[in-house]
C-alpha positions as CSV (number, residue, x, y, z in Angstrom):
1,X,-20.0,29.4,0.0
2,X,-21.5,25.9,0.4
3,X,-19.9,23.7,3.1
4,X,-20.2,20.1,4.0
5,X,-19.0,17.9,6.9
6,X,-16.1,15.4,6.4
7,X,-13.5,13.7,8.6
8,X,-9.9,14.7,8.0
9,X,-7.3,12.6,9.9
10,X,-10.0,11.4,12.3
11,X,-11.3,14.9,13.1
12,X,-14.8,15.9,11.8
13,X,-15.0,19.4,10.5
14,X,-16.8,21.6,8.0
15,X,-15.1,21.9,4.6
16,X,-15.9,24.5,1.9
17,X,-17.2,22.5,-1.1
18,X,-14.8,24.1,-3.5
19,X,-11.6,24.1,-1.4
20,X,-8.4,22.8,-3.0
21,X,-5.8,20.5,-1.4
22,X,-3.5,23.5,-1.0
23,X,-6.1,25.5,0.9
24,X,-7.1,22.5,3.1
25,X,-3.4,21.7,3.8
26,X,-2.7,25.4,4.8
27,X,-5.9,25.6,6.9
28,X,-4.9,22.4,8.8
29,X,-1.2,23.3,9.1
30,X,-0.1,20.1,7.3
31,X,3.4,19.9,5.8
32,X,3.9,20.6,2.1
33,X,4.8,17.1,1.3
34,X,1.6,15.6,2.7
35,X,-0.6,14.0,0.0
36,X,-4.4,14.1,0.3
37,X,-6.2,10.8,0.1
38,X,-10.0,10.7,-0.1
39,X,-12.2,7.7,0.8
40,X,-15.7,7.5,-0.8
41,X,-17.6,4.4,-0.1
42,X,-15.6,1.7,-1.9
43,X,-13.2,4.1,-3.7
44,X,-9.9,5.6,-2.7
45,X,-8.6,8.7,-4.5
46,X,-5.1,10.2,-4.4
47,X,-5.2,13.9,-5.4
48,X,-2.3,15.0,-7.7
49,X,-3.7,18.3,-8.9
50,X,-3.6,20.3,-5.7
51,X,-4.9,23.6,-7.2
52,X,-8.1,22.1,-8.6
53,X,-11.2,22.4,-6.4
54,X,-12.1,19.1,-4.8
55,X,-15.6,19.5,-6.0
56,X,-14.3,18.7,-9.6
57,X,-12.8,15.4,-8.5
58,X,-14.0,12.0,-7.3
59,X,-12.1,12.9,-4.0
60,X,-14.6,15.8,-3.6
61,X,-17.3,13.3,-2.7
62,X,-15.2,11.7,0.0
63,X,-16.5,11.4,3.6
64,X,-13.1,10.7,4.9
65,X,-9.7,12.2,4.1
66,X,-6.2,11.5,5.2
67,X,-3.0,13.4,4.7
68,X,-0.1,11.0,4.2
69,X,3.6,12.0,4.2
70,X,6.3,10.0,2.5
71,X,7.6,7.3,4.8
72,X,4.7,8.1,7.1
73,X,3.2,5.3,9.2
74,X,0.4,3.0,7.8
75,X,-2.4,4.0,10.2
76,X,-5.0,1.8,8.6
77,X,-5.7,-0.6,5.7
78,X,-6.3,2.3,3.3
79,X,-3.0,3.9,4.0
80,X,-1.2,0.6,3.8
81,X,-2.7,-0.5,0.5
82,X,-0.2,-1.5,-2.2
83,X,-2.1,0.5,-4.8
84,X,-1.5,3.6,-2.7
85,X,2.2,2.9,-2.6
86,X,2.3,2.4,-6.4
87,X,0.4,5.5,-7.2
88,X,2.5,7.6,-4.8
89,X,5.7,6.2,-6.4
90,X,4.4,7.1,-9.9
91,X,3.4,10.6,-8.8
92,X,7.1,11.5,-8.3
93,X,7.3,11.7,-12.1
94,X,5.1,13.9,-14.4
95,X,1.4,13.2,-13.8
96,X,-1.2,14.1,-16.3
97,X,-4.2,12.9,-14.2
98,X,-5.7,15.1,-11.5
99,X,-6.2,12.1,-9.3
100,X,-5.6,8.3,-9.1
101,X,-8.6,6.2,-8.0
102,X,-8.7,2.6,-7.0
103,X,-11.0,0.1,-5.2
104,X,-10.8,0.4,-1.4
105,X,-8.9,-2.5,0.1
106,X,-10.9,-4.8,2.4
107,X,-14.2,-4.3,0.6
108,X,-15.8,-7.3,-1.2
109,X,-16.5,-6.3,-4.8
């Protein structure tokens, strides 16, 4: 199985290229309500389809991932972005997309 290096919650580790959010959450002992957020260059992706391999999503190209819990602290500008709050609020309903992607805050476009 192919692996790659990524940073998850400020820890650099090897990830299987085809892992899912559920597998990653279980392997890292994250709570079930933690949402995976991937940062790829100037894009931020929130993964909604937790059973789809990350390699099939924009988030699969991320160099940095964060797990964020509801009401969790805003640890950086990505986790405090208003777009993130909006997407997370909308995800409580029925989502048809596998992920929500938006421009990374603080990057001049």
